[in-house]
C-alpha positions as protocol buffer text, in pm:
chain_id: "A"
residue {
  index: 1
  type: MET
  ca { x: -344 y: 1073 z: 2287 }
}
residue {
  index: 2
  type: ARG
  ca { x: -505 y: 1309 z: 2039 }
}
residue {
  index: 3
  type: LEU
  ca { x: -346 y: 1283 z: 1696 }
}
residue {
  index: 4
  type: ASP
  ca { x: -383 y: 1659 z: 1655 }
}
residue {
  index: 5
  type: ASP
  ca { x: -139 y: 1700 z: 1941 }
}
residue {
  index: 6
  type: LEU
  ca { x: 140 y: 1505 z: 1770 }
}
residue {
  index: 7
  type: ASP
  ca { x: 424 y: 1733 z: 1664 }
}
residue {
  index: 8
  type: LEU
  ca { x: 495 y: 1596 z: 1317 }
}
residue {
  index: 9
  type: PRO
  ca { x: 584 y: 1763 z: 984 }
}
residue {
  index: 10
  type: PHE
  ca { x: 310 y: 1568 z: 804 }
}
residue {
  index: 11
  type: ALA
  ca { x: -49 y: 1471 z: 873 }
}
residue {
  index: 12
  type: VAL
  ca { x: -185 y: 1164 z: 1046 }
}
residue {
  index: 13
  type: SER
  ca { x: -548 y: 1069 z: 1093 }
}
residue {
  index: 14
  type: ARG
  ca { x: -750 y: 803 z: 1271 }
}
residue {
  index: 15
  type: LEU
  ca { x: -958 y: 544 z: 1088 }
}
residue {
  index: 16
  type: GLY
  ca { x: -1252 y: 436 z: 1298 }
}
residue {
  index: 17
  type: ASP
  ca { x: -1283 y: 479 z: 1674 }
}
residue {
  index: 18
  type: ALA
  ca { x: -1143 y: 157 z: 1818 }
}
residue {
  index: 19
  type: SER
  ca { x: -907 y: 184 z: 2113 }
}
residue {
  index: 20
  type: GLY
  ca { x: -597 y: -16 z: 2194 }
}
residue {
  index: 21
  type: ARG
  ca { x: -246 y: -41 z: 2059 }
}
residue {
  index: 22
  type: SER
  ca { x: -212 y: 160 z: 1738 }
}
residue {
  index: 23
  type: VAL
  ca { x: -162 y: -1 z: 1397 }
}
residue {
  index: 24
  type: LEU
  ca { x: -7 y: 231 z: 1138 }
}
residue {
  index: 25
  type: VAL
  ca { x: -151 y: 235 z: 784 }
}
residue {
  index: 26
  type: LEU
  ca { x: 61 y: 351 z: 489 }
}
residue {
  index: 27
  type: PRO
  ca { x: -136 y: 443 z: 173 }
}
residue {
  index: 28
  type: GLY
  ca { x: -21 y: 384 z: -182 }
}
residue {
  index: 29
  type: GLY
  ca { x: -43 y: 590 z: -496 }
}
residue {
  index: 30
  type: PRO
  ca { x: 235 y: 679 z: -451 }
}
residue {
  index: 31
  type: CYS
  ca { x: 139 y: 983 z: -242 }
}
residue {
  index: 32
  type: ARG
  ca { x: -231 y: 940 z: -310 }
}
residue {
  index: 33
  type: GLY
  ca { x: -474 y: 1104 z: -70 }
}
residue {
  index: 34
  type: PRO
  ca { x: -572 y: 827 z: 175 }
}
residue {
  index: 35
  type: GLU
  ca { x: -943 y: 891 z: 121 }
}
residue {
  index: 36
  type: TYR
  ca { x: -936 y: 604 z: -128 }
}
residue {
  index: 37
  type: LEU
  ca { x: -879 y: 366 z: 165 }
}
residue {
  index: 38
  type: GLY
  ca { x: -1235 y: 432 z: 276 }
}
residue {
  index: 39
  type: ASP
  ca { x: -1286 y: 261 z: 612 }
}
residue {
  index: 40
  type: LEU
  ca { x: -1070 y: -41 z: 516 }
}
residue {
  index: 41
  type: ALA
  ca { x: -1379 y: -261 z: 522 }
}
residue {
  index: 42
  type: GLY
  ca { x: -1459 y: -148 z: 876 }
}
residue {
  index: 43
  type: LEU
  ca { x: -1131 y: -263 z: 1033 }
}
residue {
  index: 44
  type: GLY
  ca { x: -1115 y: 62 z: 1228 }
}
residue {
  index: 45
  type: GLU
  ca { x: -1410 y: -59 z: 1432 }
}
residue {
  index: 46
  type: ASP
  ca { x: -1197 y: -342 z: 1569 }
}
residue {
  index: 47
  type: HIS
  ca { x: -841 y: -205 z: 1566 }
}
residue {
  index: 48
  type: ALA
  ca { x: -688 y: 135 z: 1644 }
}
residue {
  index: 49
  type: LEU
  ca { x: -583 y: 232 z: 1290 }
}
residue {
  index: 50
  type: VAL
  ca { x: -371 y: 543 z: 1244 }
}
residue {
  index: 51
  type: VAL
  ca { x: -321 y: 655 z: 883 }
}
residue {
  index: 52
  type: MET
  ca { x: 0 y: 830 z: 788 }
}
residue {
  index: 53
  type: HIS
  ca { x: -27 y: 1093 z: 513 }
}
residue {
  index: 54
  type: PRO
  ca { x: 324 y: 1079 z: 361 }
}
residue {
  index: 55
  type: ARG
  ca { x: 493 y: 1393 z: 239 }
}
residue {
  index: 56
  type: GLY
  ca { x: 344 y: 1479 z: -99 }
}
residue {
  index: 57
  type: THR
  ca { x: -12 y: 1380 z: -9 }
}
residue {
  index: 58
  type: PRO
  ca { x: -271 y: 1661 z: -8 }
}
residue {
  index: 59
  type: LEU
  ca { x: -300 y: 1713 z: 369 }
}
residue {
  index: 60
  type: SER
  ca { x: 76 y: 1699 z: 428 }
}
residue {
  index: 61
  type: GLY
  ca { x: 193 y: 1892 z: 123 }
}
residue {
  index: 62
  type: GLY
  ca { x: 558 y: 1922 z: 26 }
}
residue {
  index: 63
  type: LEU
  ca { x: 731 y: 1637 z: -151 }
}
residue {
  index: 64
  type: SER
  ca { x: 863 y: 1299 z: -52 }
}
residue {
  index: 65
  type: ARG
  ca { x: 1237 y: 1268 z: 1 }
}
residue {
  index: 66
  type: GLY
  ca { x: 1208 y: 923 z: -161 }
}
residue {
  index: 67
  type: TRP
  ca { x: 1048 y: 617 z: -8 }
}
residue {
  index: 68
  type: TRP
  ca { x: 1378 y: 497 z: 137 }
}
residue {
  index: 69
  type: ALA
  ca { x: 1446 y: 820 z: 327 }
}
residue {
  index: 70
  type: ASP
  ca { x: 1083 y: 862 z: 427 }
}
residue {
  index: 71
  type: ALA
  ca { x: 1120 y: 560 z: 654 }
}
residue {
  index: 72
  type: ASP
  ca { x: 1246 y: 822 z: 902 }
}
residue {
  index: 73
  type: ASP
  ca { x: 893 y: 963 z: 904 }
}
residue {
  index: 74
  type: VAL
  ca { x: 741 y: 627 z: 991 }
}
residue {
  index: 75
  type: VAL
  ca { x: 972 y: 601 z: 1290 }
}
residue {
  index: 76
  type: ALA
  ca { x: 878 y: 957 z: 1386 }
}
residue {
  index: 77
  type: VAL
  ca { x: 513 y: 848 z: 1407 }
}
residue {
  index: 78
  type: VAL
  ca { x: 607 y: 547 z: 1620 }
}
residue {
  index: 79
  type: ASP
  ca { x: 801 y: 775 z: 1855 }
}
residue {
  index: 80
  type: ALA
  ca { x: 516 y: 1026 z: 1870 }
}
residue {
  index: 81
  type: LEU
  ca { x: 272 y: 749 z: 1961 }
}
residue {
  index: 82
  type: GLY
  ca { x: 502 y: 648 z: 2246 }
}
residue {
  index: 83
  type: LEU
  ca { x: 563 y: 298 z: 2111 }
}
residue {
  index: 84
  type: ASP
  ca { x: 881 y: 97 z: 2090 }
}
residue {
  index: 85
  type: ASP
  ca { x: 764 y: -77 z: 1773 }
}
residue {
  index: 86
  type: ILE
  ca { x: 463 y: -85 z: 1542 }
}
residue {
  index: 87
  type: ASP
  ca { x: 247 y: -314 z: 1331 }
}
residue {
  index: 88
  type: LEU
  ca { x: 239 y: -174 z: 977 }
}
residue {
  index: 89
  type: VAL
  ca { x: -36 y: -218 z: 718 }
}
residue {
  index: 90
  type: ALA
  ca { x: 66 y: -87 z: 376 }
}
residue {
  index: 91
  type: HIS
  ca { x: -102 y: -78 z: 38 }
}
residue {
  index: 92
  type: SER
  ca { x: 57 y: -85 z: -308 }
}
residue {
  index: 93
  type: ALA
  ca { x: 335 y: 176 z: -334 }
}
residue {
  index: 94
  type: GLY
  ca { x: 318 y: 217 z: 43 }
}
residue {
  index: 95
  type: THR
  ca { x: 461 y: -134 z: 77 }
}
residue {
  index: 96
  type: ARG
  ca { x: 797 y: 2 z: -38 }
}
residue {
  index: 97
  type: LEU
  ca { x: 795 y: 248 z: 251 }
}
residue {
  index: 98
  type: ALA
  ca { x: 701 y: -31 z: 491 }
}
residue {
  index: 99
  type: LEU
  ca { x: 988 y: -249 z: 368 }
}
residue {
  index: 100
  type: ALA
  ca { x: 1234 y: 41 z: 385 }
}
residue {
  index: 101
  type: THR
  ca { x: 1134 y: 96 z: 747 }
}
residue {
  index: 102
  type: ALA
  ca { x: 1176 y: -272 z: 832 }
}
residue {
  index: 103
  type: ALA
  ca { x: 1516 y: -285 z: 659 }
}
residue {
  index: 104
  type: ARG
  ca { x: 1651 y: 37 z: 808 }
}
residue {
  index: 105
  type: PHE
  ca { x: 1492 y: 13 z: 1153 }
}
residue {
  index: 106
  type: PRO
  ca { x: 1437 y: -357 z: 1219 }
}
residue {
  index: 107
  type: HIS
  ca { x: 1367 y: -315 z: 1590 }
}
residue {
  index: 108
  type: ARG
  ca { x: 1090 y: -62 z: 1528 }
}
residue {
  index: 109
  type: VAL
  ca { x: 866 y: -282 z: 1310 }
}
residue {
  index: 110
  type: ARG
  ca { x: 681 y: -559 z: 1490 }
}
residue {
  index: 111
  type: SER
  ca { x: 493 y: -694 z: 1188 }
}
residue {
  index: 112
  type: LEU
  ca { x: 407 y: -614 z: 827 }
}
residue {
  index: 113
  type: ALA
  ca { x: 84 y: -661 z: 631 }
}
residue {
  index: 114
  type: LEU
  ca { x: 156 y: -580 z: 266 }
}
residue {
  index: 115
  type: VAL
  ca { x: -158 y: -545 z: 56 }
}
residue {
  index: 116
  type: THR
  ca { x: -141 y: -592 z: -325 }
}
residue {
  index: 117
  type: PRO
  ca { x: 225 y: -496 z: -344 }
}
residue {
  index: 118
  type: PRO
  ca { x: 411 y: -415 z: -667 }
}
residue {
  index: 119
  type: ALA
  ca { x: 652 y: -705 z: -670 }
}
residue {
  index: 120
  type: SER
  ca { x: 877 y: -739 z: -975 }
}
residue {
  index: 121
  type: TRP
  ca { x: 1107 y: -457 z: -860 }
}
residue {
  index: 122
  type: LEU
  ca { x: 1210 y: -673 z: -563 }
}
residue {
  index: 123
  type: THR
  ca { x: 1234 y: -1015 z: -726 }
}
residue {
  index: 124
  type: GLY
  ca { x: 1285 y: -956 z: -1098 }
}
residue {
  index: 125
  type: THR
  ca { x: 999 y: -1196 z: -1173 }
}
residue {
  index: 126
  type: PRO
  ca { x: 848 y: -1122 z: -1516 }
}
residue {
  index: 127
  type: SER
  ca { x: 491 y: -1000 z: -1521 }
}
residue {
  index: 128
  type: ASP
  ca { x: 221 y: -1258 z: -1588 }
}
residue {
  index: 129
  type: VAL
  ca { x: -50 y: -997 z: -1643 }
}
residue {
  index: 130
  type: ALA
  ca { x: -111 y: -1115 z: -2000 }
}
residue {
  index: 131
  type: THR
  ca { x: -212 y: -1456 z: -1866 }
}
residue {
  index: 132
  type: ILE
  ca { x: -436 y: -1312 z: -1594 }
}
residue {
  index: 133
  type: ALA
  ca { x: -599 y: -1072 z: -1840 }
}
residue {
  index: 134
  type: VAL
  ca { x: -729 y: -1354 z: -2061 }
}
residue {
  index: 135
  type: GLY
  ca { x: -1104 y: -1323 z: -2057 }
}
residue {
  index: 136
  type: ARG
  ca { x: -1107 y: -952 z: -1973 }
}
residue {
  index: 137
  type: THR
  ca { x: -1283 y: -836 z: -2286 }
}
residue {
  index: 138
  type: GLU
  ca { x: -1435 y: -513 z: -2157 }
}
residue {
  index: 139
  type: PRO
  ca { x: -1330 y: -228 z: -2389 }
}
residue {
  index: 140
  type: GLU
  ca { x: -1232 y: -12 z: -2092 }
}
residue {
  index: 141
  type: VAL
  ca { x: -1002 y: -281 z: -1957 }
}
residue {
  index: 142
  type: ILE
  ca { x: -838 y: -340 z: -2294 }
}
residue {
  index: 143
  type: ALA
  ca { x: -779 y: 34 z: -2326 }
}
residue {
  index: 144
  type: ALA
  ca { x: -648 y: 49 z: -1969 }
}
residue {
  index: 145
  type: LEU
  ca { x: -393 y: -225 z: -2034 }
}
residue {
  index: 146
  type: ALA
  ca { x: -271 y: -41 z: -2343 }
}
residue {
  index: 147
  type: ALA
  ca { x: -245 y: 280 z: -2140 }
}
residue {
  index: 148
  type: LEU
  ca { x: -41 y: 106 z: -1872 }
}
residue {
  index: 149
  type: GLU
  ca { x: 207 y: 4 z: -2139 }
}
residue {
  index: 150
  type: HIS
  ca { x: 223 y: 324 z: -2340 }
}
residue {
  index: 151
  type: ASP
  ca { x: 123 y: 627 z: -2129 }
}
residue {
  index: 152
  type: ASP
  ca { x: 405 y: 864 z: -2035 }
}
residue {
  index: 153
  type: PRO
  ca { x: 242 y: 1174 z: -1880 }
}
residue {
  index: 154
  type: SER
  ca { x: 453 y: 1487 z: -1849 }
}
residue {
  index: 155
  type: THR
  ca { x: 206 y: 1732 z: -1693 }
}
residue {
  index: 156
  type: GLU
  ca { x: -21 y: 1715 z: -1390 }
}
residue {
  index: 157
  type: ALA
  ca { x: -328 y: 1718 z: -1613 }
}
residue {
  index: 158
  type: GLU
  ca { x: -194 y: 1431 z: -1824 }
}
residue {
  index: 159
  type: TYR
  ca { x: -105 y: 1237 z: -1510 }
}
residue {
  index: 160
  type: GLY
  ca { x: -460 y: 1261 z: -1375 }
}
residue {
  index: 161
  type: GLU
  ca { x: -608 y: 1163 z: -1709 }
}
residue {
  index: 162
  type: SER
  ca { x: -368 y: 871 z: -1740 }
}
residue {
  index: 163
  type: PHE
  ca { x: -453 y: 741 z: -1394 }
}
residue {
  index: 164
  type: LEU
  ca { x: -825 y: 734 z: -1471 }
}
residue {
  index: 165
  type: ARG
  ca { x: -762 y: 580 z: -1812 }
}
residue {
  index: 166
  type: GLN
  ca { x: -562 y: 299 z: -1648 }
}
residue {
  index: 167
  type: ALA
  ca { x: -803 y: 252 z: -1357 }
}
residue {
  index: 168
  type: PRO
  ca { x: -1025 y: -21 z: -1513 }
}
residue {
  index: 169
  type: ALA
  ca { x: -726 y: -256 z: -1501 }
}
residue {
  index: 170
  type: SER
  ca { x: -710 y: -206 z: -1124 }
}
residue {
  index: 171
  type: TYR
  ca { x: -1031 y: -394 z: -1047 }
}
residue {
  index: 172
  type: ALA
  ca { x: -1172 y: -740 z: -1111 }
}
residue {
  index: 173
  type: ARG
  ca { x: -1489 y: -568 z: -1235 }
}
residue {
  index: 174
  type: TRP
  ca { x: -1558 y: -224 z: -1377 }
}
residue {
  index: 175
  type: THR
  ca { x: -1898 y: -109 z: -1255 }
}
residue {
  index: 176
  type: ASP
  ca { x: -2032 y: 219 z: -1122 }
}
residue {
  index: 177
  type: ALA
  ca { x: -1892 y: 138 z: -778 }
}
residue {
  index: 178
  type: GLU
  ca { x: -1539 y: 97 z: -913 }
}
residue {
  index: 179
  type: ARG
  ca { x: -1573 y: 411 z: -1126 }
}
residue {
  index: 180
  type: LEU
  ca { x: -1659 y: 612 z: -817 }
}
residue {
  index: 181
  type: HIS
  ca { x: -1379 y: 458 z: -611 }
}
residue {
  index: 182
  type: ALA
  ca { x: -1117 y: 533 z: -877 }
}
residue {
  index: 183
  type: LYS
  ca { x: -1184 y: 905 z: -835 }
}
residue {
  index: 184
  type: LEU
  ca { x: -1112 y: 908 z: -460 }
}
residue {
  index: 185
  type: GLY
  ca { x: -781 y: 1043 z: -335 }
}
residue {
  index: 186
  type: ALA
  ca { x: -593 y: 1316 z: -519 }
}
residue {
  index: 187
  type: LEU
  ca { x: -265 y: 1234 z: -694 }
}
residue {
  index: 188
  type: SER
  ca { x: 26 y: 1447 z: -811 }
}
residue {
  index: 189
  type: LEU
  ca { x: 288 y: 1376 z: -1077 }
}
residue {
  index: 190
  type: ALA
  ca { x: 544 y: 1584 z: -887 }
}
residue {
  index: 191
  type: ALA
  ca { x: 479 y: 1391 z: -567 }
}
residue {
  index: 192
  type: ALA
  ca { x: 486 y: 1053 z: -740 }
}
residue {
  index: 193
  type: THR
  ca { x: 813 y: 1140 z: -914 }
}
residue {
  index: 194
  type: ALA
  ca { x: 974 y: 1252 z: -588 }
}
residue {
  index: 195
  type: TRP
  ca { x: 872 y: 923 z: -424 }
}
residue {
  index: 196
  type: PHE
  ca { x: 1128 y: 740 z: -638 }
}
residue {
  index: 197
  type: ARG
  ca { x: 1420 y: 980 z: -601 }
}
residue {
  index: 198
  type: ASP
  ca { x: 1750 y: 901 z: -431 }
}
residue {
  index: 199
  type: ILE
  ca { x: 1673 y: 533 z: -374 }
}
residue {
  index: 200
  type: PRO
  ca { x: 1994 y: 339 z: -300 }
}
residue {
  index: 201
  type: THR
  ca { x: 2078 y: 102 z: -581 }
}
residue {
  index: 202
  type: ASP
  ca { x: 2121 y: -177 z: -326 }
}
residue {
  index: 203
  type: ALA
  ca { x: 1782 y: -119 z: -160 }
}
residue {
  index: 204
  type: PRO
  ca { x: 1629 y: -440 z: -303 }
}
residue {
  index: 205
  type: ASP
  ca { x: 1934 y: -640 z: -190 }
}
residue {
  index: 206
  type: ARG
  ca { x: 1914 y: -493 z: 160 }
}
residue {
  index: 207
  type: ILE
  ca { x: 1545 y: -572 z: 185 }
}
residue {
  index: 208
  type: ARG
  ca { x: 1589 y: -931 z: 64 }
}
residue {
  index: 209
  type: ALA
  ca { x: 1877 y: -978 z: 308 }
}
residue {
  index: 210
  type: MET
  ca { x: 1698 y: -841 z: 614 }
}
residue {
  index: 211
  type: HIS
  ca { x: 1555 y: -1058 z: 887 }
}
residue {
  index: 212
  type: SER
  ca { x: 1190 y: -995 z: 811 }
}
residue {
  index: 213
  type: PRO
  ca { x: 943 y: -945 z: 1094 }
}
residue {
  index: 214
  type: PRO
  ca { x: 626 y: -1157 z: 1082 }
}
residue {
  index: 215
  type: THR
  ca { x: 482 y: -1062 z: 743 }
}
residue {
  index: 216
  type: LEU
  ca { x: 154 y: -1117 z: 561 }
}
residue {
  index: 217
  type: VAL
  ca { x: 125 y: -1052 z: 187 }
}
residue {
  index: 218
  type: VAL
  ca { x: -229 y: -1008 z: 55 }
}
residue {
  index: 219
  type: GLY
  ca { x: -282 y: -1038 z: -321 }
}
residue {
  index: 220
  type: GLY
  ca { x: -577 y: -1018 z: -555 }
}
residue {
  index: 221
  type: ASP
  ca { x: -598 y: -1311 z: -796 }
}
residue {
  index: 222
  type: ARG
  ca { x: -716 y: -1076 z: -1075 }
}
residue {
  index: 223
  type: ASP
  ca { x: -486 y: -782 z: -1002 }
}
residue {
  index: 224
  type: LEU
  ca { x: -364 y: -663 z: -1341 }
}
residue {
  index: 225
  type: LEU
  ca { x: -127 y: -413 z: -1181 }
}
residue {
  index: 226
  type: THR
  ca { x: 83 y: -661 z: -983 }
}
residue {
  index: 227
  type: GLY
  ca { x: 24 y: -996 z: -1149 }
}
residue {
  index: 228
  type: VAL
  ca { x: 17 y: -1318 z: -949 }
}
residue {
  index: 229
  type: GLN
  ca { x: 351 y: -1499 z: -984 }
}
residue {
  index: 230
  type: PRO
  ca { x: 553 y: -1185 z: -900 }
}
residue {
  index: 231
  type: VAL
  ca { x: 354 y: -1155 z: -577 }
}
residue {
  index: 232
  type: ARG
  ca { x: 416 y: -1522 z: -497 }
}
residue {
  index: 233
  type: ASP
  ca { x: 791 y: -1476 z: -543 }
}
residue {
  index: 234
  type: TYR
  ca { x: 784 y: -1149 z: -346 }
}
residue {
  index: 235
  type: ALA
  ca { x: 623 y: -1324 z: -51 }
}
residue {
  index: 236
  type: ALA
  ca { x: 877 y: -1605 z: -72 }
}
residue {
  index: 237
  type: ALA
  ca { x: 1166 y: -1356 z: -78 }
}
residue {
  index: 238
  type: LEU
  ca { x: 1031 y: -1202 z: 243 }
}
residue {
  index: 239
  type: ASP
  ca { x: 958 y: -1540 z: 406 }
}
residue {
  index: 240
  type: ALA
  ca { x: 602 y: -1413 z: 436 }
}
residue {
  index: 241
  type: GLU
  ca { x: 264 y: -1573 z: 476 }
}
residue {
  index: 242
  type: LEU
  ca { x: 75 y: -1533 z: 147 }
}
residue {
  index: 243
  type: SER
  ca { x: -300 y: -1512 z: 96 }
}
residue {
  index: 244
  type: PHE
  ca { x: -481 y: -1438 z: -229 }
}
residue {
  index: 245
  type: ILE
  ca { x: -836 y: -1307 z: -227 }
}
residue {
  index: 246
  type: ALA
  ca { x: -1046 y: -1460 z: -503 }
}
residue {
  index: 247
  type: ASP
  ca { x: -1217 y: -1255 z: -772 }
}
residue {
  index: 248
  type: CYS
  ca { x: -1027 y: -947 z: -659 }
}
residue {
  index: 249
  type: GLY
  ca { x: -808 y: -679 z: -809 }
}
residue {
  index: 250
  type: HIS
  ca { x: -591 y: -411 z: -650 }
}
residue {
  index: 251
  type: TYR
  ca { x: -832 y: -281 z: -384 }
}
residue {
  index: 252
  type: PRO
  ca { x: -956 y: -580 z: -182 }
}
residue {
  index: 253
  type: TRP
  ca { x: -1127 y: -381 z: 96 }
}
residue {
  index: 254
  type: MET
  ca { x: -1350 y: -227 z: -171 }
}
residue {
  index: 255
  type: GLU
  ca { x: -1392 y: -531 z: -399 }
}
residue {
  index: 256
  type: GLN
  ca { x: -1416 y: -813 z: -144 }
}
residue {
  index: 257
  type: PRO
  ca { x: -1469 y: -637 z: 189 }
}
residue {
  index: 258
  type: GLU
  ca { x: -1583 y: -936 z: 395 }
}
residue {
  index: 259
  type: ALA
  ca { x: -1291 y: -1155 z: 290 }
}
residue {
  index: 260
  type: PHE
  ca { x: -1045 y: -870 z: 337 }
}
residue {
  index: 261
  type: ARG
  ca { x: -1175 y: -772 z: 681 }
}
residue {
  index: 262
  type: ARG
  ca { x: -1163 y: -1131 z: 798 }
}
residue {
  index: 263
  type: MET
  ca { x: -814 y: -1197 z: 659 }
}
residue {
  index: 264
  type: LEU
  ca { x: -645 y: -878 z: 773 }
}
residue {
  index: 265
  type: GLY
  ca { x: -842 y: -857 z: 1097 }
}
residue {
  index: 266
  type: ASP
  ca { x: -729 y: -1205 z: 1197 }
}
residue {
  index: 267
  type: TRP
  ca { x: -369 y: -1111 z: 1116 }
}
residue {
  index: 268
  type: ILE
  ca { x: -376 y: -790 z: 1322 }
}
residue {
  index: 269
  type: ALA
  ca { x: -544 y: -971 z: 1611 }
}
residue {
  index: 270
  type: GLY
  ca { x: -273 y: -1234 z: 1599 }
}
residue {
  index: 271
  type: GLN
  ca { x: -2 y: -973 z: 1627 }
}
residue {
  index: 272
  type: SER
  ca { x: -177 y: -811 z: 1923 }
}
residue {
  index: 273
  type: ARG
  ca { x: -132 y: -1137 z: 2112 }
}
residue {
  index: 274
  type: VAL
  ca { x: 245 y: -1114 z: 2068 }
}
residue {
  index: 275
  type: PRO
  ca { x: 419 y: -944 z: 2363 }
}
residue {
  index: 276
  type: CYS
  ca { x: 503 y: -582 z: 2283 }
}
residue {
  index: 277
  type: GLY
  ca { x: 865 y: -484 z: 2227 }
}
């Protein structure tokens, strides 16, 4: 099926040219243009990856109805692909959308792979970023950590500037490669704000109480956005398999592509051996 033929109110695209049962990828940001995903370390050569462009991303336009309500859109993609259920791969803010879909539509999600997820919102675990940041003496990283704590952008221009100012804290290293990657994928303050609207106050409780599908949580051991212990507790709350990638920040396919491709590729392959629903 050609993705261009899908009748959906938002964009979807293919990553790579592999055939087979589709795996749906949910980008983070929130509502960041999925270009920053690159080729996901080449996983699209082995697995049929379909990338959803949530409402509020550049190709889809509009605004999110909130990540809880936007789970309807994930199910719409599954329906359009002609599948009963789907394997989801989600990054960062996109992991909230993946969990909302699993909680609201448990029979439509076959498995979850949650990559460098924000975690404290689900578990209440205090951040341990200060501990992880010991030894990060680069001036850009020190400034980025301060910006994460103090920035409060109120215009689109300020939001873009703030994101780039905070970016050095997103990576285990800050070299020319990371500088270039940080500029990929447009963001919008309006879209990011809409992502968090109208979220039920009991959403975390409903997610923790759900019967989770087979779930993999992938963390970076030097991710200064998520921390480490919050991610451990998040995985435990979801009864998930947990794997940390060494010497890695928030973007493992870019920072440690071989380890990421092996880890996530093995997970996806394992799910493909499970009978389809």
